Legacy VTK file of the C-alpha trace (Angstrom):
# vtk DataFile Version 3.0
C-alpha trace
ASCII
DATASET POLYDATA
POINTS 187 float
146.488 100.996 33.622
147.247 97.865 35.592
148.744 99.909 38.422
145.713 102.212 38.481
143.309 99.259 38.665
145.317 97.670 41.478
145.425 101.006 43.315
141.617 101.503 43.040
141.024 97.915 44.081
143.328 98.359 47.108
141.552 101.600 48.159
138.122 99.955 47.692
139.048 96.921 49.795
140.493 99.194 52.494
137.230 101.188 52.805
135.037 98.115 52.712
137.070 96.285 55.351
137.221 99.213 57.801
134.111 98.335 59.794
133.710 97.949 63.537
135.264 94.846 64.997
132.833 91.934 65.206
132.410 90.804 68.812
130.541 87.750 70.071
127.230 88.473 71.785
127.125 87.942 75.540
125.334 84.854 76.804
121.653 85.407 77.479
120.397 85.128 81.032
117.107 83.451 81.849
114.654 85.942 83.291
111.976 84.432 85.466
109.033 86.572 86.496
106.590 85.354 89.101
103.179 86.732 89.946
102.963 89.059 92.908
102.117 86.959 95.940
98.605 87.130 97.343
98.276 85.409 100.693
95.306 83.591 102.181
94.684 82.061 105.604
94.827 78.306 105.917
92.498 76.323 108.116
94.319 73.110 108.923
93.114 70.229 111.033
96.469 70.299 112.823
97.459 72.410 115.819
98.460 75.441 113.736
97.335 77.827 111.001
99.285 80.193 108.764
99.050 82.263 105.602
100.126 80.773 102.275
100.497 82.075 98.751
97.348 81.504 96.648
99.372 80.006 93.784
100.449 77.136 96.042
98.417 74.026 96.803
98.183 72.707 100.356
98.064 68.913 100.626
97.656 67.031 103.917
100.175 64.244 104.472
100.337 61.959 107.497
103.669 60.384 108.338
104.218 58.038 111.242
101.107 59.422 112.941
102.314 63.039 112.792
100.481 65.863 111.102
102.169 67.047 107.932
101.604 69.098 104.807
103.091 69.667 101.407
102.758 73.152 99.979
103.273 72.630 96.266
104.251 75.322 93.771
103.614 73.839 90.306
104.999 76.801 88.356
108.222 76.738 90.407
108.412 72.937 90.566
109.042 73.326 94.293
107.528 72.028 97.526
107.594 73.194 101.129
107.316 70.230 103.489
105.843 70.780 106.961
105.836 68.257 109.792
104.105 68.977 113.098
104.897 67.087 116.263
103.558 67.695 119.731
106.223 68.337 122.349
106.127 65.488 124.866
109.055 66.295 127.163
111.331 65.757 124.145
112.012 69.320 122.972
115.799 68.850 123.158
115.600 65.799 120.875
113.295 67.608 118.404
115.658 70.602 118.277
118.712 68.384 117.803
117.002 66.403 115.026
115.974 69.609 113.232
119.494 71.017 113.421
121.030 67.726 112.255
118.646 67.610 109.297
119.818 71.058 108.229
123.510 70.352 108.641
123.283 67.119 106.611
123.356 69.497 103.625
126.781 70.878 104.571
128.455 68.427 102.166
126.985 70.174 99.098
126.280 73.602 100.596
128.591 76.547 100.091
127.186 78.259 103.157
124.438 77.811 105.742
123.236 80.928 107.536
120.905 80.823 110.501
118.531 83.465 111.754
116.675 83.348 115.053
112.939 84.024 114.883
110.878 85.095 117.880
107.295 86.333 118.146
106.536 86.483 121.851
102.931 87.652 121.434
102.063 84.469 119.473
104.492 82.233 121.426
106.318 81.288 118.225
110.087 80.905 118.401
112.543 79.127 116.182
115.349 79.191 113.668
115.426 79.742 109.907
118.338 78.337 107.879
119.225 79.525 104.380
121.333 77.048 102.448
123.529 78.399 99.626
125.071 76.140 97.030
124.020 72.976 95.253
122.387 71.377 98.286
119.111 69.475 98.028
117.196 71.901 100.267
117.274 75.681 99.841
115.796 76.526 103.252
115.004 74.780 106.497
113.262 76.009 109.630
111.698 74.952 112.883
109.181 76.738 115.070
108.008 75.939 118.577
106.256 77.381 121.611
108.731 75.379 123.746
106.019 73.509 125.649
103.368 71.962 123.355
104.085 72.516 119.659
106.961 71.847 117.246
106.855 72.482 113.480
109.634 71.491 111.104
109.788 72.818 107.545
112.001 72.528 104.483
112.025 73.757 100.879
112.932 71.444 98.009
112.979 72.006 94.260
112.078 69.016 92.101
115.207 69.321 90.004
118.889 68.598 90.222
120.318 71.220 92.599
121.972 74.041 90.680
121.966 77.098 92.922
122.432 79.677 90.161
119.529 78.284 88.126
117.004 78.114 90.960
118.060 81.338 92.717
115.062 83.386 91.428
112.720 80.694 92.746
114.564 80.595 96.064
114.198 84.362 96.462
110.479 84.152 95.643
109.911 81.369 98.189
111.890 83.207 100.874
109.134 85.846 100.936
106.471 83.154 101.202
108.368 81.444 104.024
108.707 84.716 105.890
104.970 85.401 105.565
104.131 81.851 106.612
106.401 81.996 109.660
105.266 85.471 110.739
101.585 84.528 110.406
101.856 81.154 112.196
99.421 80.728 115.082
99.101 77.756 117.390
95.595 76.432 118.103
LINES 1 188
187 0 1 2 3 4 5 6 7 8 9 10 11 12 13 14 15 16 17 18 19 20 21 22 23 24 25 26 27 28 29 30 31 32 33 34 35 36 37 38 39 40 41 42 43 44 45 46 47 48 49 50 51 52 53 54 55 56 57 58 59 60 61 62 63 64 65 66 67 68 69 70 71 72 73 74 75 76 77 78 79 80 81 82 83 84 85 86 87 88 89 90 91 92 93 94 95 96 97 98 99 100 101 102 103 104 105 106 107 108 109 110 111 112 113 114 115 116 117 118 119 120 121 122 123 124 125 126 127 128 129 130 131 132 133 134 135 136 137 138 139 140 141 142 143 144 145 146 147 148 149 150 151 152 153 154 155 156 157 158 159 160 161 162 163 164 165 166 167 168 169 170 171 172 173 174 175 176 177 178 179 180 181 182 183 184 185 186
């Protein structure tokens, strides 16, 4: 009787323990969804106008006598900084300063890619830099007509740089930057 009880107990334990192997669940990924961008024309008191996303707030900022703006995205905790300077026979210096500002991020950046922008019909030419890695700025750009106008811009997130975490926000702002740059008109 003892052997029969042990045998039944052994068979019972074998059937109960033969379940699928328990595996740990994969780590969850944060999914960020942003509203579809709706663009509106700006009417600045500076020498340029452009289209901006309606969810962003445009704030005028004057620095050292130059015309500047902050385009703030509260739901992204990000800001696009714009600084306008008139060209006064100093285009080479303005270009060098803009390029140096971008390449200051090379210490933390994994990669910096540059793309030339040119819109001959509006006389808008420049360079757009995308910064990959844990650098302070995700994008930088400058635009000029080469004779009168120079606009410098940069994107910053108000958080410690962690490229993987802010990548969805970077991608969202890249579309806004492209629209802003393509719609830029000098006055």
